[in-house]
PALOPA-138979 format. One record per residue (C-alpha): residue number from 0; x, y, z. Coordinates in steps of 0.02 Angstrom, whole numbers. Example, Ala and Ser with C-alpha at 12.3 -4.5 7.8 and 13.67 -1.06 7.14 Angstrom:
# PALOPA-138979
- voti;X;Y;Z
- 0;615;-225;390
- 1;684;-53;357
# end
This chain:
# PALOPA-138979
- voti;X;Y;Z
- 0;934;-740;974
- 1;936;-817;801
- 2;977;-726;640
- 3;927;-815;480
- 4;988;-774;306
- 5;907;-881;172
- 6;959;-911;-8
- 7;1118;-806;-14
- 8;1152;-828;-199
- 9;1334;-861;-244
- 10;1409;-914;-410
- 11;1544;-1045;-385
- 12;1657;-1170;-473
- 13;1617;-1315;-356
- 14;1578;-1495;-400
- 15;1650;-1659;-456
- 16;1631;-1645;-644
- 17;1745;-1548;-759
- 18;1597;-1452;-828
- 19;1542;-1395;-654
- 20;1717;-1337;-611
- 21;1743;-1253;-780
- 22;1574;-1169;-808
- 23;1518;-1146;-629
- 24;1342;-1132;-562
- 25;1236;-1044;-432
- 26;1235;-1107;-253
- 27;1114;-1052;-118
- 28;1174;-1033;61
- 29;1055;-1034;209
- 30;1141;-970;366
- 31;1073;-972;543
- 32;1176;-882;675
- 33;1147;-892;862
- 34;1205;-750;972
- 35;1156;-653;1126
- 36;1014;-530;1105
- 37;1085;-357;1067
- 38;1086;-240;1217
- 39;1051;-90;1107
- 40;967;-52;942
- 41;1130;-27;846
- 42;1221;-125;711
- 43;1377;-132;819
- 44;1281;-232;949
- 45;1250;-378;831
- 46;1318;-455;671
- 47;1308;-357;510
- 48;1215;-467;384
- 49;1316;-393;241
- 50;1477;-450;323
- 51;1406;-625;340
- 52;1362;-624;154
- 53;1536;-560;112
- 54;1615;-701;213
- 55;1511;-832;120
- 56;1561;-758;-49
- 57;1744;-745;1
- 58;1752;-928;54
- 59;1664;-987;-103
- 60;1779;-884;-214
- 61;1939;-936;-124
- 62;1933;-1121;-167
- 63;1844;-1239;-286
- 64;1769;-1377;-178
- 65;1727;-1549;-243
- 66;1596;-1583;-110
- 67;1451;-1479;-44
- 68;1495;-1553;125
- 69;1670;-1475;120
- 70;1603;-1307;63
- 71;1470;-1301;201
- 72;1600;-1349;333
- 73;1724;-1216;274
- 74;1592;-1080;280
- 75;1530;-1135;452
- 76;1708;-1136;520
- 77;1743;-962;450
- 78;1583;-885;517
- 79;1604;-949;695
- 80;1786;-896;700
- 81;1764;-726;614
- 82;1616;-660;714
- 83;1650;-656;901
- 84;1467;-625;944
- 85;1414;-789;861
- 86;1398;-936;980
- 87;1344;-1062;847
- 88;1307;-1070;663
- 89;1211;-1184;546
- 90;1256;-1175;361
- 91;1160;-1264;225
- 92;1226;-1258;47
- 93;1101;-1299;-89
- 94;1143;-1343;-267
- 95;983;-1312;-366
- 96;934;-1374;-536
- 97;1007;-1547;-538
- 98;922;-1661;-665
- 99;840;-1784;-545
- 100;796;-1676;-393
- 101;747;-1497;-351
- 102;916;-1477;-264
- 103;1053;-1566;-170
- 104;1111;-1496;-4
- 105;1237;-1518;136
- 106;1225;-1442;309
- 107;1364;-1406;434
- 108;1345;-1346;613
- 109;1479;-1269;722
- 110;1479;-1209;902
- 111;1609;-1092;974
- 112;1733;-1185;1079
- 113;1700;-1359;1010
# end
């Protein structure tokens, strides 16, 4: 079973430049979680999407990352370790609105046990 959460909007102080780290900007997180199909139609049988969002926000708020790559990796690590039902995760962090492209992005993938 795959759960996909697209464009989780998070304000963060990430980037290389002083302006980015001082003024901050919006980042968009696309998260794909793989887990077993729930055995019942109940929130306790799966992963609560709100808790996934909260984890993304918490990681973004906890540290100012220079690289999108580092931010994506930290979020992927946290999601696979925090949610026991998740067997693998794919996290893409997009930085929209850069002057010469629609966005820049970095993607990290983690699998439980590796």
